[in-house]
C-alpha positions in Angstrom: -33.1 10.3 18.5 -33.4 7.0 20.6 -32.1 3.6 19.6 -35.1 2.2 17.9 -35.9 4.8 16.0 -32.3 4.7 15.0 -32.4 1.0 14.2 -35.7 1.7 12.3 -34.4 4.2 9.9 -31.1 2.3 9.5 -33.2 -1.3 8.7 -35.3 1.1 5.5 -32.0 2.4 4.4 -30.3 -0.7 3.8 -33.2 -2.2 2.2 -33.9 0.2 -0.1 -31.8 0.9 -2.8 -29.4 3.5 -1.7 -27.0 5.7 -4.0 -24.5 8.4 -3.3 -25.0 11.8 -3.6 -25.3 15.2 -2.1 -29.0 15.4 -1.0 -29.2 13.1 1.8 -32.8 11.7 3.7 -33.3 14.0 6.3 -33.1 12.2 9.6 -36.2 12.0 12.7 -35.2 14.9 14.5 -35.1 17.7 11.5 -37.8 15.9 9.5 -39.3 18.3 7.3 -43.4 18.7 7.1 -44.3 20.2 3.5 -47.4 21.9 5.8 -44.4 23.9 7.5 -42.0 25.9 5.4 -38.5 26.0 7.3 -34.8 25.6 5.7 -32.4 23.3 7.1 -30.8 24.4 10.5 -27.2 25.6 9.9 -24.5 23.0 12.1 -22.7 25.7 13.8 -19.7 23.0 15.1 -17.7 21.5 16.2 -16.0 20.4 12.7 -13.3 17.6 11.8 -10.9 17.6 9.2 -8.9 14.5 9.3 -5.3 14.9 7.4 -4.0 11.7 5.6 -0.4 11.6 5.0 -1.1 8.5 2.3 1.4 6.2 1.5 3.2 6.4 5.0 5.5 9.0 6.0 8.8 9.0 8.1 8.1 10.1 11.5 11.9 10.8 12.1 11.9 13.5 9.9 9.0 14.9 11.7 7.8 14.9 15.1 9.7 11.4 16.2 13.3 12.5 15.4 16.3 9.6 16.0 19.5 10.8 15.2 21.6 7.9 16.0 22.0 4.0 14.9 21.7 5.2 11.0 17.9 5.9 11.2 18.4 9.0 9.3 21.1 10.8 7.0 19.8 14.4 7.1 21.0 15.1 10.4 22.8 14.2 14.0 21.4 13.5 17.5 22.9 16.8 18.2 20.8 18.7 15.7 17.5 17.6 17.1 15.4 20.7 17.9 12.7 20.9 20.8 9.7 23.3 21.5 8.3 22.9 25.0 7.9 19.3 25.3 8.1 18.7 21.2 11.4 17.4 19.7 11.4 17.4 15.9 13.4 16.9 13.1 15.6 19.9 11.4 14.3 20.5 8.1 14.6 24.3 6.9 17.7 23.1 5.0 16.9 20.4 3.6 13.1 20.9 2.8 11.7 21.4 -0.4 9.1 23.7 -0.9 6.4 24.1 2.3 7.2 24.8 5.5 9.6 23.8 8.0 9.1 21.8 10.9 11.1 24.6 13.2 8.2 27.4 11.8 5.3 24.4 11.7 6.2 24.0 15.8 7.1 27.4 16.4 3.4 28.3 15.2 1.3 25.5 16.9 3.4 23.8 19.3 1.6 24.9 22.1 -1.9 23.8 20.6 -0.2 20.6 18.8 -1.1 17.1 20.9 1.5 14.0 19.4 1.5 11.1 20.3 4.5 8.4 19.3 4.7 4.5 19.4 1.1 4.0 17.7 1.5 0.1 17.1 -0.3 -0.3 13.7 -0.2 -4.5 14.2 0.5 -4.6 10.2 2.4 -2.6 7.3 0.3 -3.9 4.4 -1.5 -0.4 3.1 -4.9 -1.5 2.6 -5.4 -3.1 5.8 -3.5 -0.4 7.8 -5.4 2.9 5.9 -8.1 1.2 7.3 -7.2 0.6 10.7 -6.0 4.1 11.1 -9.3 5.7 9.3 -11.4 3.6 11.5 -10.1 2.1 14.6 -11.1 -1.8 13.2 -8.2 -3.8 11.7 -10.7 -7.0 10.7 -13.5 -5.8 9.5 -14.7 -4.1 6.0 -18.1 -2.4 7.2 -16.7 0.0 10.0 -17.1 3.5 8.9 -14.4 6.0 9.4 -14.1 8.1 12.7 -14.7 11.4 10.1 -18.1 9.4 8.7 -19.3 8.4 11.9 -18.8 12.1 13.5 -21.0 13.2 10.7 -23.5 10.2 10.9 -23.8 11.6 14.8 -24.0 15.2 14.3 -25.0 16.3 11.6 -26.7 13.2 9.2 -29.0 16.1 7.4 -26.7 18.6 6.6 -26.2 18.1 2.8 -22.8 17.5 2.7 -22.2 15.9 5.9 -19.4 13.8 5.1 -17.0 15.2 2.5 -14.0 13.3 1.4 -11.0 13.7 -0.8 -9.5 10.1 -1.1 -8.0 7.4 1.2 -10.3 5.3 3.2 -13.6 6.4 3.2 -15.9 3.9 4.2 -19.3 4.8 5.8 -20.8 2.3 7.2 -24.4 3.1 5.1 -24.6 5.8 8.0 -23.9 8.8 6.1 -23.9 10.0 2.5 -20.4 10.1 0.8 -19.8 13.8 -0.9 -17.3 14.1 -3.1 -16.4 17.7 -4.7 -13.7 17.7 -6.5 -13.0 21.5 -7.3 -14.6 25.2 -5.9 -16.2 25.6 -9.3 -17.8 22.4 -8.6 -18.8 23.7 -5.3 -20.5 26.9 -6.9 -22.3 24.9 -9.2 -24.0 22.7 -6.7 -24.5 25.7 -4.4 -26.2 27.4 -6.9 -28.0 24.1 -8.9 -31.0 26.7 -10.0 -28.7 28.9 -11.7 -26.9 28.5 -15.5 -23.5 27.4 -15.0 -24.1 28.0 -11.0 -23.7 31.6 -11.7 -26.8 33.0 -9.4 -26.6 36.0 -11.5 -28.0 33.6 -14.0 -30.9 31.9 -12.5 -33.2 29.5 -14.7 -36.4 31.0 -13.2 -37.1 34.4 -11.5 -38.3 34.3 -8.0 -42.1 34.6 -8.8 -41.8 31.3 -10.6 -39.6 29.5 -8.0 -42.1 30.4 -5.3 -44.6 29.0 -7.6 -43.1 25.7 -8.4 -42.3 25.5 -4.4 -46.0 25.9 -3.8 -47.0 23.2 -6.2 -44.5 20.7 -4.9 -46.1 21.5 -1.3 -49.6 21.3 -2.1 -48.8 18.0 -3.8 -46.8 16.6 -1.1 -49.5 17.4 1.1 -51.7 15.5 -0.4 -49.9 12.3 -0.9 -49.4 12.8 2.9 -52.8 11.6 3.6 -52.3 8.1 1.3 -50.8 5.0 2.6 -47.6 4.6 0.9 -45.3 1.4 1.3 -41.7 2.7 3.3 -39.7 2.3 -0.4 -42.2 4.5 -1.7 -42.3 7.2 1.1 -38.6 6.7 1.6 -38.5 7.8 -2.4 -40.5 10.8 -1.5 -39.2 12.2 1.3 -35.4 12.0 -0.5 -37.0 14.4 -3.3 -38.3 16.8 -0.4 -35.3 16.7 0.9 -33.5 17.6 -2.4 -35.3 20.3 -2.4 -34.7 21.2 1.0 -30.9 20.6 0.8 -31.0 22.9 -2.4 -31.6 26.0 -0.4 -29.0 25.0 2.1 -26.4 24.6 0.1 -27.0 28.3 -1.5 -25.5 29.4 2.1 -22.1 28.4 0.6 -21.7 31.0 -2.1 -20.9 33.6 0.0 -17.6 32.4 1.2 -16.4 31.0 -1.6 -13.2 32.9 -2.5 -12.3 34.2 -5.9 -8.8 33.1 -6.4 -8.2 29.3 -6.1 -5.5 28.0 -4.2 -2.6 26.3 -6.2 -1.5 23.6 -3.6 -3.4 20.1 -3.2 -4.2 20.3 0.3 -5.8 23.7 0.1 -8.0 23.0 -2.8 -9.5 20.3 -0.6 -9.4 22.5 2.6 -11.3 25.5 1.3 -14.4 23.0 -0.2 -14.0 21.8 3.3 -14.0 24.9 5.5 -16.4 26.8 2.8 -18.7 24.3 3.5 -18.2 24.3 7.7 -18.7 28.2 7.5 -22.0 27.6 5.6 -23.2 25.3 8.1 -24.2 22.3 5.8 -20.7 19.9 6.6 -19.6 18.2 9.7 -16.7 16.5 8.9 -13.9 16.3 6.1 -11.4 13.6 4.8 -8.5 15.3 3.3 -5.5 13.5 1.7 -2.3 13.5 -0.4 -0.2 10.9 -1.8 3.4 9.2 -2.9 4.8 9.1 0.9 5.4 5.6 0.1 9.3 6.2 -0.2 10.7 2.6 -1.3 13.4 4.4 -2.9 15.0 7.8 -2.0 13.4 8.5 1.1 15.1 11.4 2.1 14.2 13.3 -0.8 10.6 12.5 -1.1 9.9 13.0 2.4 11.6 16.3 2.3 9.3 17.4 -0.3 6.1 16.1 1.2 6.6 16.6 4.6 7.0 20.5 4.3 3.9 19.9 1.8 1.7 18.8 4.3 2.4 20.8 7.2 2.1 23.6 5.1 -1.5 22.4 4.1 -2.4 21.9 7.9 -1.3 25.8 8.7 -3.1 27.0 5.7 -6.3 25.7 6.9 -5.5 26.7 10.7 -4.9 30.1 8.8 -7.9 30.0 6.6 -10.4 28.7 9.6 -9.3 31.9 11.4 -10.4 33.9 8.8 -13.5 32.9 7.9 -14.2 32.9 12.2 -14.2 29.3 12.7 -10.9 28.4 14.0 -12.3 27.9 17.8 -14.6 25.1 16.5 -12.2 23.2 14.1 -10.6 19.9 15.3 -7.3 18.4 13.3 -6.5 15.2 13.4 -3.3 14.5 11.6 -2.4 10.7 10.5 -0.7 8.6 8.1 -1.2 4.6 7.8 2.4 3.3 8.7 5.5 5.0 9.5 9.3 4.0 7.5 11.8 1.5 8.6 14.7 2.7 10.7 17.0 1.4 8.2 17.5 2.2 4.4 16.9 -0.3 2.0 19.4 -0.9 -1.5 17.4 2.0 -3.5 18.2 4.5 -0.3 14.5 4.3 0.8 12.8 3.0 3.4 10.3 0.4 3.7 6.5 -0.6 5.5 7.1 -0.3 9.3 4.7 -0.8 11.3 5.2 1.7 14.5 4.2 5.6 14.0 2.4 8.6 15.0 -0.8 10.9 15.1 -1.2 14.6 15.7 -4.0 16.4 17.4 -4.9 20.4 17.6 -8.2 21.6 18.7 -10.5 23.1 21.2 -10.9 20.8 24.0 -7.1 19.2 23.8 -4.3 20.4 25.7 -1.6 20.6 23.1 2.0 21.5 23.8 2.4 17.6 25.0 4.2 15.1 24.0 2.2 11.4 24.8 4.0 7.9 24.0 7.5 6.7 23.0 9.5 5.1 20.3 12.9 3.8 21.8 16.5 4.2 20.1 15.8 1.7 17.2 12.8 2.6 16.6 10.1 0.3 18.6 6.6 1.6 20.4 7.6 1.4 24.2 4.2 0.5 26.3 2.2 3.0 28.0 -0.2 3.2 31.1 -3.7 4.2 29.8 -4.5 5.7 33.1 -1.5 8.0 33.8 0.0 8.0 29.6 3.2 7.5 31.0 5.5 5.1 29.7 5.3 1.9 32.0 7.2 -0.7 30.4 6.0 -3.8 33.3 2.3 -2.9 33.3 1.9 -0.7 30.5 0.2 -1.5 26.9 1.0 -1.2 23.4 -1.3 1.8 22.0 -3.3 0.8 18.7 -5.7 2.6 16.6 -8.2 1.4 18.1 -7.8 2.9 21.5 -7.3 6.6 19.6 -10.1 6.0 18.0 -12.2 4.7 21.4 -10.8 8.1 23.0 -12.1 10.3 19.7 -15.2 9.1 20.1 -15.8 10.2 24.2 -14.0 13.6 22.9 -16.7 14.4 20.5 -19.3 13.1 22.7 -20.7 10.3 20.4 -19.3 6.8 22.5 -22.8 6.4 23.2 -24.8 7.1 20.1 -26.4 4.2 18.8 -24.3 4.3 15.3 -21.1 4.1 17.9 -22.7 1.2 19.9 -23.4 -0.5 16.8 -20.0 -0.4 15.5 -18.2 -0.6 19.3 -14.4 -1.0 18.9 -14.4 -3.4 22.0 -12.1 -1.6 24.2 -11.7 -2.9 27.5 -12.7 -0.5 30.4 -9.0 -1.0 32.1 -7.4 0.1 28.2 -9.4 3.3 27.9 -6.9 6.3 27.5 -8.3 8.5 30.5 -5.6 11.1 29.7 -5.2 11.8 26.3 -7.0 15.3 25.7 -5.8 16.7 29.0 
């Protein structure tokens, strides 16, 4: 798709009244002609999942441990554990449910890339969430990375961008789809059946065939008319809904009989099932309550293990579905916690944090960036990705997002260019992924 075609389609999209739904207009690359009966092609990856620890995680109890200066109260410097280059806090004895850091890094450390010392620049929830999700602090118009990659790689997919909370702006590039529960996905996938049960269709195959033929004939007849752009768009959306309905039916065989109980596992099952069916590109997953202004240690030891278990479950389930080698995982939070405790045994907002990556094309077993003993970020040379206190820069979300766009192969897509992050060439991170 060239830039002019993208701009034309974007113009019509923004001029017309647009609603959010499960059926999206087909883009120019896969526009369905009623005279050529066909189904939407299945998207076959890569797939992108962004995990959000909403509220602000305490990185000193995860991938950036500090056992000095009273920064935490559950372990000391000598208790810090290592797995290759990774250093992490011991949590096996203090966790409440979920899985420990020990188990997580033991299983996934060699695949995991960690960046410490990420500078969020501010420490309020709304701007931080927006900044981490989009790479742009001073605009409400920018899409999240998950939405952007969905728009660039599979805008015509029925559930191209799934979101389960946290900041989810789309930049009007792609529909935002919300499917709260697995039974809801089943009903959507079998919309032509009673209560989503494929064994109880509203019409038999003969009737459905006649209905589709009538729709095709009517559409072919109306294609000869000179319609206003708004009328043409509306009819295209109506026809796309028919095609999308068929594509969504591919989800049915992959919906599990047993519903998972964990919060992230429920969200992830919907996303992974949609990935496997080829109807989804990206998903934004989220659990909250990390904002531990009181009883920081207890809250973080309950939530971090749950969060890590959610990531582990996704990777295990993706393996079962045969899509593990196409799955890119990003794990982040909108801020960190202060290096000291308040009077309520809690920790307040801190504008320095960490982010984790895992997936094909990402060299794991590495830790980049660093914070000092007081939990302040150290400057990094963007060319070598090594600490450079004299000539380095403070790595911020726009640097990470610019690299994510290049990694996903969408940096020069018209949608990305429309929402430029304006990262200077000399500040681009050259060795982040390999």
